[in-house]
N, C-alpha and C positions, 0 to 999 in steps of 0.2 A: 273474477276477481284476481285468479292466480298470476294473472298475466298481465295485470296491474302492479301483482307484488313482484312480480320476476323485472318489470320496467322500473321501479322503482330500487329494486336492487343494483341493476346496472346506472343508475344512476347516481346511487350514492358511490359505488366505486367509481367512477370517472370521477367523481367529486375530488374523489383520496386524493387519488392522479394531480390532478390540477392542485391541491391542499397542500402537497410534497414539492412539487412542481414553483409554486410559494414560496416554499420552506427553504428549497434553495435559492431561488432569488431573494429569498429575504436574508441567506445569511450569506453570499455573493457583495450582495447590497452593504451589509454591517462590515465584509471585511475588504472591502473600497473605499465604504469612509474613515476606517479607522487604522489605515495602513500609513507608515510611514517611510515614507524616500530617508533610510539612514541603511545600511547591511548589520550586522547583528550579530553576532559572536561569531562561527564558521564562517558565516561568506565575508570576516573579514580576509580572510587566507585565499582569496582572491586576488589579492592585493600585495601575495609573494612575488620577488623578482620573477621567477619564475613562468607564473603562471598571468591576466592580464596584461603587467605592463611589458611581456615582452610579446604581446600579442598575439594572434590567430597561429597554436604549431600543436603538432599533436600528441607533442612530451605533455602539456600542459591537458587536454584532453584527457586522454586519459592516464594523468598523472593519479594515484591515490592520496586519498585524505583520511586520514586514521584507517579503519577495515577496507574503503570504500572507491570504487572509479567511478565516477559520474559526466560521463563523457557530454550529454546532454546536457547535463543542467550547465557547465562550463561550456555549453556549447552559443546555452541561451544567454547564460551574462556575456558573451562576445557580444552576438545578436543589437544585445538590449545596449549593450555599450558603444555602438556603432549607430543604434535609431536614436539616441539622448544621452548619451551619457549611464549606461546602465542606471535606470531610475529601481530601487529597490520596492516600493508601492507600487510601481506599473507590474513587476513581476510577480507580487501578491496575488495581487489582483487576475494574469492572468494565467498564476497556478493552478487557483479555485477551478478559473474553468477548465482547465486540464482535468482536476479532477471529477469536474460533471461530468465529464467525457468517459471517465472509468468508469461513472456509475451507470451512465446511459448505456454505453456497451456489455455493462454485467446486464439489466433493467434488460436491451432487448435480447441478448440471449435466453436469459430465463423465458419472456417470453415465448421468443421460438420454438425451445425446446426444452421445454417443462410442461408437461401436459395438467392441464387441473387447475392449473398456479394463472390464474385471473391479473388483468394489470392492475386491477386495484388491493391482490392480495399482496403482487409486488411491488408497488408502488410504497405499500407501507411498513413491508421490512426495510426496504430500503429507507428511510426519513431515516434507521435512526443513526446512519453513518452522517448523518448531517448534526448531530449534535454534537454544540460546543468544547467538549470535552479533547475535539483533535483541532484546539484553538495554536496547540503549537508548529503545527504542520503549516495551521491556515497564515500561521504571521509571522512567515520566516518567507525570501523568493526561494532562496537555498533550499528548500524540501520539497521543492518539484523531483528531483529525486528519489522519493518514492512513489509520490503517483506513477510515475513512467516505470518503475523497477515494476509494479502489481500489471500494470499495464500490459506489459510486455510479455507481460510471464502468463496472462489470460487471452490472450494474440497466440503465444506459439500453442495452447496448450489448443484452441481451436481448431488452429492448422496441423496441426500431428497426432492427435486421434482423433481418426473418421477409419473407414474401411477404404474408402477409393484416396488412395492420399497420391497424387501424380506430384511431379516432380518439383514441382513451382511450389507446392502449397511445402515438400518436404523443406524445398531452396528459405522455404518464408518462416516455417515455423523454426528453424533452427538460427534463421537471423534474428526474431524477435527472442527465442531465448541469449541467446547471446547480447541484446540490447539492454536484454532485463538484468544480465549478472553484470553489465556494463555502468548502470544508473547506476546504483545503485547492492552495495552487500549482499543486501536482501534477498537477490536476484538470487546472487550465488545459493544458496539452500533451496531455493522455489526449480533452479534449473534441476538439481540432486535428485528433490523431486520427483520436476518431470521426466528425469530421465528412467527411473525407478520404475512410475509406472507406464511411460509408454514401452517399457522392454516388457513387462508384467501382457501388457495392452498388447504385443504382438508374437507376444508365446502363445496368450490364451486363442489368436488368429491362428499363429502356426500350426498350435495342435489340435485344429477346429475344420481342418481342410485335407484332403489327403492331394488337389492340387501340386505335381511338383513346379510349377508356373508361379500358380500362389503362394506358395511355399518358399520359394525361392525372391520373390518379391518380398517378401517378410523380411527376411534376415539379408534382403540388402539394406531393407529404410530401417531396422535397429543396426546395422553395421555403421552405417554414413553418420545417422542420428549423436551417435554412441563415439565415432573417433573425431567428429568437427565439433562438439557441445566438450568430449573431454578435452580436446583439444584447448580452446575459448577457455576452459577452464582451470589450464597448463600456467596458459598465458596470462587472466587474470592473478594468476598469486604467484609470478615469478616476482622476487624480492622481496616479499608478503614479510614487516615482520611486523609481533602483535608488541602493539604501543606498550612500552614499558611501568606507561601509569595505570593501567589493567587489572585486576583481583584477580587471582589467580580461577580459572576455569571452574564453575562446577556440575559435578559429573552425574549424569540422571541415576548411580547407584547412593547420591544422598539424599537427606530429608531437603535439604536445601535449596538443592533443583529443583523438585517437584512441587514447592512449596512458591519459588517467584513462579513457576513455568502454570500452575494453576492460575496465581490471581493474574498474570499476561493477559491468561486465555480468558478471563469471566468480566474485563476490563474493558474486551469487547461486546458484551449484554449487558453491557453499563454499570455492573460492578465494584464501586470506588472505593469497599470499605475491601479491609485485608480479608480476605478467610481460604484456607482453602478444601474445607467441603463445600461450598457454592463455584469455587474453581473447576475441582471436578465437576462438577453438575453438569458445568457449559461445555466443558471435555466430551463429557461424553452425547449432550447434544448436537455438537459434532460430527461425532463421531461414529455414534450409532446406527447411523441410517445406511453408512458405507458400509457396514459391518454387516447387517442385518442382511442387504444385499447380496454381497459379495460371501456371504454364508451360502443363502439359498440357492443363488444364479449360477457361481462358479466361473467359467470362463465363458458362458452366455449371458456375459451383462452387455449391455449395450451400450452404441458410444454414446451415446449424450448423459448416462452416468455417467460413466469412467471418467468425461471432461471434470464433473462437477463432484466427483470423488477426490482428482490429480488435483486441484486446488484445494479443496480442504489441506487434503494433507501436503501442499504445498506449505501451506498460511503455517497449519497446528507444527510440521518440519521448521520455519521460517519463527517461530517463537520461542522453539526449544534451543534452537542455537542461541536466541537476545537471552532463557533465563541462562543457558549454561557459560554464556560470558558478563552477566550484565548480575547475577543471584549475588555474588559477594558486593557489591556495593550495599547490598541491604534490600530488604522485602520493601521498602518505598518504593523503590525504581519500579518496582515492577506496574506502578500507577502512572509510569512517564507519559505526557501528552502526548508523543509523535509515536509511541508504539502501539495508539487505538488504533491508530490509520491500516495495520495490517491485523488484529484481534475483528474488529466491530464486520469484518470484509463475514465471517463466520455464521452471521446473522442469514443474510440472504443466502448465503448455502447453504447455510442448513436449512433454512425454510424451501428453497428447492433440490434437498437430497432427498429432507422426510417427505414429498409431495410426490416422490417418485419412489419413493421404496413401499410405501405403503398401497397395497391394491382398491384398500375399498374408497368408497367414497367418506364417509362417518371418520372409518380410523384417522385420515387424510385432514379432516376438517379439525378434527382432536388433538391431533400433533399441530398442526399449526397454530389451531388456539390458545392450548400452551405455551406453545413456546413464544406467541404472543402477548400472551398474559405476562409471558416468566422475562421477557421483555420491556413491559412496560415499564413492570415492579421496577427492573434496575434502570430504566431511561426515568423517571420520576423526577428524580432532583438534578439532572442534568442538561439544563436546556435558558441557561442563566449566558446568554451574552453578554453582559456584561462586559467580560474576562479581555475581551479583546479593546475595550476602553481601557480598561487597566494596563495595557500590556501598550497601546497608543500614548498613554502618557507617561508612561520608563523611555521611550523612545522620544520622546520631542524633549524630557529632560538631556537624555544622553542626546539629541545635537544641537543644543544648548549650548553642550559640553564637548563638541566639538567646532564650535562656533570658537568659542573661547580657545581651544585652543588651538584655533590658526590662525587667531591673534595673539599666540606667541605664550597664552596661559596651560596648565599642566595638562598632556595628551592622555590622561588616566583618564577612561571617561566609563566606570564598573556598568553604566548603564545597558551599555551596546557590545560592550567586550570589556574580558576578567584581566589583561594588563595593559602597560603603557604603549599604542600606536606606534610612537615611532615615528619607523619609515613609511609605515603603512599607511600612514596621515598624508605624508608627504608624498607620497606616489601617488596616492587618491586627487591631491592637490593639482600635481601635472598633468596626467591623465581627466583633470576636467570632469569631476563623475556630477552627474547631478544633485548633490546633498552637498556640496561643494559651492555653488553654483550662491547661494543666496539662500531667504529664506527659506524652509521648508513645512510642513502641516508639521 
């Protein structure tokens, strides 16, 4: 009887994995079905004279757009242009696949490094990342920068935080950190947290050994990482000027920052209502296991938990920077769709952290059960995929407006760009971009 019960549970767990894969496939198919081949808002900036019209140049690849350097996204645009006139709909579909790669990497990492966290449990918590709350990133080709920043941050954490750190892994980790910060401005926050946690990690190993050669190795690793990542940050910040239209910064000594920050974190747990109390509860759900383990073990914390903790600290740091920069726009901005991509990663990461923090199986099951119930409650009303159809209808209206503009009509098409397109549209025609060639979806 017991064997049959255990066999049934195993089957149920793998059914849950298959269910999440099916959810991913459905979401991807929805994105593909509703994607419209037309640039939207910031994507039009690729048609500035010094950008795509000027060809593949290092100055364009590393150019700053608002707060961001988007090297690989710009390269992606150029490749798609050469392959078929930069089909933005295709870019959206490919980007969802890139998002899937990020989730697969996170799931594989959890399976290999977190004891007691089975495939069904991992799949369950990853399922929340597939909520259509992230519609903004999935309906814009240029939002690949968000996926890339997170992906390279995760790879940097996995490369650098290990006891045996050969030179090639050190070099790879530093390169991944550099790619993260040059994919999106969030990477700068991630790398700041990574440098802090890597320094503490190396310091704990330095204090834990009396072997002179090992101590020297740890010092060299730390010095190399600090020097190269520090150089990358300096290069990133060269010429930076804050956009004049941005609001004043909201600092952590003010209540406005904490209100925005709490609601930003709670968005990742599916909480679309404005509530500072719920937000602080979500912050505690992510931060408590990290505090618990380090308070209990100190420098003796193992590598797997250092990695999970660094990811959590990095995301919480990134959200804090967003809160400081955007709180002046109003509290409603804390529920902006694109920020969901960062905060929702706290859900699977918190599950990993709690599973590693609690020693007793009963305590782990209780903590994971409470986290699961909390997330189910938060996400209960956040599975409406019709948002993609609404976006598609607006984009098609914008495409029709552009077709009229190319025939000599007004070039103000607010469905896709808030200002007159003017020279940008002329450059699109000159480049024979995909959307200028005829009717599209």
